[in-house]
C-alpha positions in Angstrom: 10.4 24.7 -74.0 8.6 26.2 -71.2 5.9 23.3 -71.4 8.5 20.8 -71.2 10.0 22.4 -67.9 6.5 22.5 -66.5 6.0 18.5 -67.3 9.0 17.9 -65.9 8.3 19.7 -62.3 4.9 18.5 -62.5 6.8 14.8 -63.2 8.7 15.5 -59.9 6.0 16.8 -57.9 4.0 13.5 -58.4 7.1 11.2 -57.9 8.1 12.9 -54.2 4.3 12.6 -53.4 4.3 9.3 -54.2 7.4 8.4 -52.6 6.2 10.3 -49.3 2.9 8.4 -49.3 4.8 5.1 -49.6 6.8 5.8 -47.0 3.7 7.1 -44.7 2.1 3.7 -45.2 5.2 1.6 -44.7 5.8 3.7 -41.5 2.1 3.2 -40.1 1.9 -0.4 -40.9 5.2 -1.0 -39.2 3.9 1.0 -36.1 0.9 -1.2 -36.2 2.7 -4.2 -36.0 4.9 -3.0 -33.6 1.8 -2.8 -31.3 0.1 -6.2 -32.7 -0.3 -8.7 -29.7 2.4 -11.6 -29.7 2.5 -15.0 -28.0 5.5 -15.2 -25.7 4.3 -17.8 -23.3 1.9 -20.9 -23.4 0.3 -24.0 -21.3 0.4 -21.8 -18.1 -2.2 -20.4 -15.6 -2.8 -16.9 -15.0 -1.0 -15.5 -12.1 -1.0 -12.2 -10.1 -3.3 -10.7 -7.8 -6.1 -9.3 -8.8 -6.1 -5.6 -8.1 -9.1 -4.1 -6.1 -8.2 -0.3 -5.5 -9.5 2.4 -7.2 -6.1 3.9 -8.0 -3.3 1.4 -8.5 0.4 2.3 -8.5 2.9 0.4 -10.7 6.2 0.0 -9.3 9.0 2.4 -10.2 7.6 3.9 -13.1 5.1 6.9 -12.5 2.2 5.0 -13.6 -1.3 4.8 -12.3 -4.2 2.8 -13.5 -7.5 3.1 -12.8 -9.3 0.8 -14.7 -9.3 -1.0 -18.2 -12.2 -0.8 -20.3 -13.0 -2.9 -23.7 -13.4 -0.6 -26.5 -14.4 -2.2 -30.1 -15.7 1.2 -31.3 -12.7 1.0 -34.1 -10.9 -1.8 -33.2 -10.7 -4.3 -30.7 -8.8 -3.1 -27.8 -8.3 -2.4 -24.0 -8.5 1.2 -23.4 -7.0 1.6 -19.2 -7.8 4.8 -18.0 -4.8 6.2 -16.2 -2.4 8.6 -15.0 1.1 8.9 -16.2 4.0 11.5 -16.0 4.3 13.4 -19.5 7.7 13.3 -20.0 9.2 10.1 -18.2 6.5 7.3 -19.2 7.9 6.2 -22.7 6.8 2.6 -22.7 4.1 0.2 -21.6 3.1 -3.4 -22.4 -0.2 -5.0 -21.8 0.0 -8.7 -20.6 -3.1 -10.6 -21.7 -3.6 -14.2 -20.4 -5.9 -16.0 -22.3 -8.0 -19.3 -21.1 -8.2 -22.4 -21.4 -5.2 -22.5 -23.8 -2.9 -20.7 -21.3 -1.4 -18.6 -24.0 0.4 -15.2 -22.5 0.1 -12.2 -25.2 2.1 -8.8 -25.1 0.8 -6.0 -26.7 2.8 -2.7 -27.0 0.4 0.2 -25.5 -0.2 3.4 -27.1 0.1 5.9 -24.7 -2.0 8.9 -25.0 -1.4 11.8 -22.2 -4.6 14.2 -22.7 -3.9 17.2 -23.8 -5.5 19.3 -20.9 -2.6 18.7 -18.6 -2.9 22.3 -17.2 1.0 22.4 -16.7 1.2 19.7 -14.2 3.7 16.9 -14.5 1.2 14.4 -14.4 -1.8 14.1 -16.4 -4.9 11.7 -17.4 -3.6 9.5 -20.1 -5.7 6.5 -22.3 -3.3 3.7 -22.5 -4.6 1.4 -25.4 -3.8 -1.8 -26.5 -4.6 -4.2 -29.0 -6.3 -7.3 -28.0 -5.4 -10.8 -29.1 -7.8 -11.9 -32.0 -8.9 -15.4 -31.0 -9.3 -14.5 -27.3 -11.7 -12.1 -25.3 -9.5 -11.5 -22.4 -11.3 -11.1 -19.0 -8.1 -9.3 -17.3 -5.1 -7.5 -18.0 -1.3 -6.5 -16.8 0.7 -3.7 -17.3 4.3 -3.9 -17.5 7.4 -1.8 -18.7 8.7 -4.2 -20.4 7.7 -6.9 -23.1 9.4 -10.0 -21.3 10.0 -10.9 -17.8 7.8 -12.3 -14.9 4.5 -10.7 -14.6 3.3 -13.2 -11.5 3.9 -10.4 -8.7 2.1 -7.7 -11.0 -1.7 -6.7 -10.3 -4.0 -7.9 -12.9 -7.3 -5.5 -13.8 -10.6 -6.9 -14.7 -11.7 -5.2 -18.1 -14.7 -3.8 -17.6 -17.5 -3.2 -20.6 -17.0 -6.5 -22.1 -20.3 -7.9 -22.4 -22.7 -5.0 -23.6 -25.9 -3.9 -21.4 -29.0 -2.6 -22.2 -29.4 0.7 -20.1 -30.4 0.7 -16.8 -30.9 4.4 -16.3 -31.3 7.5 -18.4 -29.1 10.0 -16.5 -26.1 9.3 -14.6 -24.8 12.3 -13.4 -20.5 12.2 -12.5 -19.0 14.2 -9.3 -15.2 14.7 -9.1 -13.7 15.0 -6.7 -15.2 15.3 -3.3 -12.4 16.5 -0.8 -11.3 19.3 1.4 -13.1 17.7 4.2 -16.7 18.7 2.4 -19.3 19.5 4.7 -21.5 22.0 2.5 -24.5 19.4 3.5 -27.5 21.6 2.8 -26.8 22.5 -0.6 -25.8 18.8 -1.5 -28.9 17.4 -0.3 -30.5 20.1 -2.2 -28.6 19.6 -5.4 -29.4 15.8 -4.7 -33.2 16.4 -4.6 -33.0 18.4 -7.8 -31.3 16.1 -9.9 -33.5 13.1 -9.0 -36.4 15.8 -10.0 -35.0 16.5 -13.3 -34.5 13.0 -13.9 -31.3 11.5 -12.5 -31.4 8.1 -11.4 -27.7 7.5 -10.6 -24.7 9.9 -9.2 -21.4 8.8 -8.9 -19.4 10.3 -6.7 -15.3 10.2 -6.7 -14.9 10.7 -2.7 -11.5 11.7 -1.4 -12.8 12.9 2.0 -15.7 14.9 3.6 -17.0 15.5 7.1 -18.6 12.9 9.3 -22.2 14.5 8.9 -21.5 14.4 5.1 -20.9 10.5 5.2 -24.0 9.9 7.2 -25.8 12.0 4.1 -24.1 9.6 1.4 -24.7 6.5 3.5 -28.7 7.5 3.1 -28.1 8.0 -0.7 -26.0 5.0 -0.7 -28.9 2.4 0.8 -31.4 4.6 -1.4 -30.0 3.2 -4.2 -29.4 6.8 -5.6 -25.3 7.0 -5.0 -22.3 5.2 -6.0 -19.4 6.0 -4.3 -16.0 5.6 -6.0 -13.0 5.4 -3.4 -10.2 8.4 -4.8 -7.4 8.3 -2.5 -5.2 10.1 -5.1 -3.2 12.3 -2.3 -1.6 8.9 -1.0 0.0 8.4 -4.7 0.8 11.8 -5.7 1.0 15.6 -4.3 -2.5 17.0 -5.4 -3.2 20.7 -6.0 -6.9 22.1 -5.2 -6.3 24.2 -8.2 -6.5 23.5 -11.9 -3.4 25.4 -13.1 0.3 24.3 -12.1 1.8 27.2 -9.7 5.3 25.9 -9.7 4.5 24.8 -5.9 6.0 21.0 -6.4 2.4 19.7 -6.9 2.2 16.6 -9.2 -1.5 16.9 -10.4 -4.3 19.6 -10.4 -7.9 19.5 -9.2 -7.4 16.2 -6.8 -7.2 14.1 -10.6 -10.8 15.8 -11.7 -10.1 15.0 -15.0 -9.0 11.5 -14.8 -11.9 10.8 -13.0 -14.3 12.3 -15.2 -13.0 9.9 -18.0 -13.5 7.1 -15.7 -16.8 7.8 -15.1 -18.0 8.2 -18.4 -16.3 4.6 -19.4 -17.5 2.9 -16.3 -21.3 4.6 -17.3 -20.9 3.6 -21.2 -23.0 0.8 -21.1 -25.5 1.2 -18.7 -26.3 4.7 -19.1 -28.1 6.8 -21.8 -26.6 9.9 -20.9 -23.9 11.0 -18.5 -24.1 14.2 -16.8 -20.7 16.0 -16.2 -20.8 19.0 -13.5 -20.0 19.6 -9.5 -22.2 19.1 -6.6 -23.2 23.0 -6.5 -24.1 23.1 -10.1 -27.7 22.5 -11.6 -28.9 22.4 -15.5 -31.9 24.2 -15.0 -34.5 23.6 -18.2 -36.1 26.8 -19.0 -38.6 25.5 -21.7 -39.0 21.9 -20.3 -40.1 20.2 -17.1 -37.1 17.6 -16.7 -34.1 16.6 -18.5 -35.6 13.8 -20.3 -37.9 16.1 -22.5 -35.0 18.4 -22.9 -33.0 16.2 -24.2 -35.6 14.6 -26.8 -36.1 17.7 -28.1 -32.4 18.7 -28.2 -31.5 15.7 -30.1 -34.3 16.0 -32.4 -33.0 19.5 -33.3 -29.7 18.6 -33.3 -29.1 14.9 -35.2 -25.7 13.6 -34.9 -25.0 15.5 -31.7 -23.0 13.7 -29.0 -21.8 16.4 -26.6 -24.6 18.9 -25.3 -22.8 22.0 -23.4 -24.6 24.5 -20.9 -23.6 27.7 -19.7 -22.7 28.4 -16.5 -24.1 31.3 -14.3 -22.9 32.6 -10.9 -25.6 33.0 -8.2 -23.5 34.6 -5.5 -24.0 32.7 -2.2 -23.4 36.1 -0.5 -26.5 37.7 -2.1 -29.9 36.5 -0.2 -33.5 36.8 -0.5 -35.6 36.7 2.3 -37.9 33.9 0.7 -37.7 30.3 1.9 -35.7 31.2 5.2 -36.8 27.9 6.7 -36.0 27.6 10.4 -35.4 24.2 10.7 -32.6 24.0 7.8 -30.7 26.8 9.5 -28.9 24.5 11.8 -27.7 22.6 8.8 -24.2 23.3 7.5 -24.1 24.3 3.9 -26.0 27.0 1.7 -29.7 27.1 1.1 -30.0 27.4 -2.6 -33.6 28.7 -2.5 -32.6 32.2 -1.1 -29.9 32.7 -3.7 -31.9 34.1 -7.2 -29.5 36.8 -8.2 -27.1 35.9 -11.2 -24.2 37.9 -12.2 -24.6 39.4 -15.4 -21.9 38.5 -18.5 -18.6 40.0 -18.1 -17.6 41.6 -21.3 -14.7 39.7 -23.5 -15.1 36.7 -20.8 -16.5 33.7 -22.2 -18.6 31.7 -19.4 -17.7 28.3 -19.4 -19.7 25.1 -19.8 -20.9 21.9 -18.7 -22.1 18.8 -20.4 -24.5 16.1 -21.1 -23.0 13.6 -23.3 -23.8 10.4 -24.9 -21.3 8.4 -23.2 -20.5 5.6 -26.2 -19.8 8.7 -28.3 -16.9 10.1 -26.4 -13.3 9.0 -26.4 -11.6 11.8 -24.1 -13.0 14.3 -22.1 -11.8 17.6 -20.1 -13.9 19.3 -17.6 -15.5 22.0 -20.1 -15.6 20.4 -23.4 -15.1 16.9 -24.9 -11.3 16.6 -26.2 -12.2 13.5 -28.7 -15.6 12.2 -29.8 -17.5 10.8 -32.4 -20.1 13.3 -33.5 -20.7 16.9 -32.9 -20.8 19.0 -30.1 -23.4 21.9 -29.6 -23.8 25.1 -27.5 -27.3 24.8 -25.8 -28.9 28.2 -25.6 -29.5 29.9 -22.3 -33.2 30.3 -23.3 -33.7 26.5 -23.3 -31.0 25.6 -20.3 -28.5 27.3 -18.2 -26.6 26.1 -15.0 -27.4 27.3 -11.7 -24.1 27.4 -10.2 -24.2 28.9 -6.4 -20.9 29.8 -5.0 -18.8 32.9 -3.9 -19.1 35.7 -6.3 -17.0 36.2 -9.1 -17.9 40.0 -9.5 -17.6 40.8 -5.9 -17.6 44.6 -6.3 -21.2 44.3 -8.2 -24.1 46.1 -6.3 -27.1 44.2 -5.6 -29.1 46.2 -8.3 -26.5 45.0 -10.8 -27.2 41.6 -10.5 -30.2 39.7 -12.3 -33.3 38.3 -10.4 -33.9 34.9 -11.8 -36.4 32.7 -9.9 -36.7 29.5 -12.4 -35.2 27.2 -9.4 -38.7 28.4 -7.4 -40.9 26.4 -9.8 -39.4 23.4 -8.0 -39.7 24.8 -4.9 -42.6 22.6 -3.6 -41.4 19.0 -4.5 -38.0 20.3 -3.4 -38.4 21.4 0.1 -40.8 18.3 0.9 -38.0 15.7 -0.3 -35.4 17.9 1.6 -37.1 17.9 4.8 -37.5 14.2 4.2 -33.8 13.4 3.7 -32.8 15.8 6.8 -35.3 14.0 9.0 -33.7 10.6 8.9 -30.2 11.7 8.2 -30.0 14.4 11.0 -31.6 11.9 13.6 -29.0 9.2 12.5 -26.4 12.0 13.0 -27.3 12.7 16.3 -27.4 8.9 17.5 
C-alpha cells in the first residue's frame, strides 16, 4: 500500500515538472516570437536625419541613446548602449531600414538596465534588438511604438558591422573628465606612464576641463594617442559628482561614468586586443614585468579562459611627499607630481580595496566600475606581488602618521624615461599656452 502511495506521488511530481517545463518553453518561445523583426513597410527609401551627437535624447520618453553596436556573439542583434529611467521606460522598438529593397522591419527591444545603478533613477542600459535575417542594416532608429512615422526620428549608424584586425594592443578608457579638470602635471605624467607601459590609444569621455588642459589634450590628439568623445551629459540630465544617490534630485551618478565605460568597451571591441578601465590618477604598475604586454602574456598563460583581470587599488596620499624629484620647471604647472608621492596607505581592517580592470573586450557583455557584471570567461584577481594600482589622490586614512605609511618606490623604476617624456610634452604645450 505504502509503495503504491509513493508511486502516485512520484507520478504527480513528474507530471507537474513536465507541465511546468512545457509552459516555460512555450512562454520563452512566445517571448522570442514577440521580439522577432516584422516587415511593416516596403518599397521606400530610408529617411530620418543621421544622429551625430554622442548623447541623443529620444523625444518624451526618458531615453538617451549613445551608440548602437552589431553583436553576433550569441545571435544576430543590434545592441544599443543607452541611458533610461529604470521605472518609466517599458517598451522600445528598433526600426531597421533594409536597402536596396526598401523594407522597414520593426523589432521589439529587450531593455536591460544594468544592476549597478546605485539608487539613481537613471542608469546605463543595453537596448537589444534582433536583426532581420536577410538584411545587414547599417542604421537603426528607436521608437516607443511599433507603428507610426519615423521620418522625423534620428537614425543611428550601427558600429562594429565589419570585423577588423586589431590596430592596437592596449586602449585605455577614461570616464569622465569633468569639473573644469586642471590636474595638468599628473595627467601628463599618467599619459607618459601609460605609453611607457604599452598603451597606444587613450579614449577620454570629456565633459569639461580647463583652458590649459585643452592645450594638453590637443597635443595628444595631434600625436595620435588621444581620442576625445564629447560627453555633454549635463545638457540632458542632472548629474552627480558622487557615485551613490543622496536624495538630492540628481538623475545619474558620477557624470554617467558606467554608461561611458560600457560604450568604450564596445567602441574598441574590434580594434584593440585589451581595454583598460581606470581613471587619470591611476596607473597599473607591474612589479614582475617591464610592461603590460609581457605581464598580460604571463597572466593569460597562467589563467586560461580568463577574460577579466582585476588589479587592487592602493592610495598614495598627495599630502605626503618625498624630497626626491622636486623638479623646478614643473613647479609652475598646475597639478600633482606623482614622482614625489611614494608612500602608500596600509590596508584597512575589514575593508576590501576596490579594483580596476584590463579586459578582453570581445568577452565583455556589461561592465561596472570595479567589476564586470556579465562576461564570457572568468575573472581573476591579480596578486599584489604581480601588479598594483598606483593611485595618487587625497588620503583616505587622513590621521595616519607618516611612519605608518609604506614606502613603495616602484614608480621610480621608470623615472628617467618619464622625466624626459614629460619635459618634452611640457616644452610644447606650455609654449602653446603662452601664445
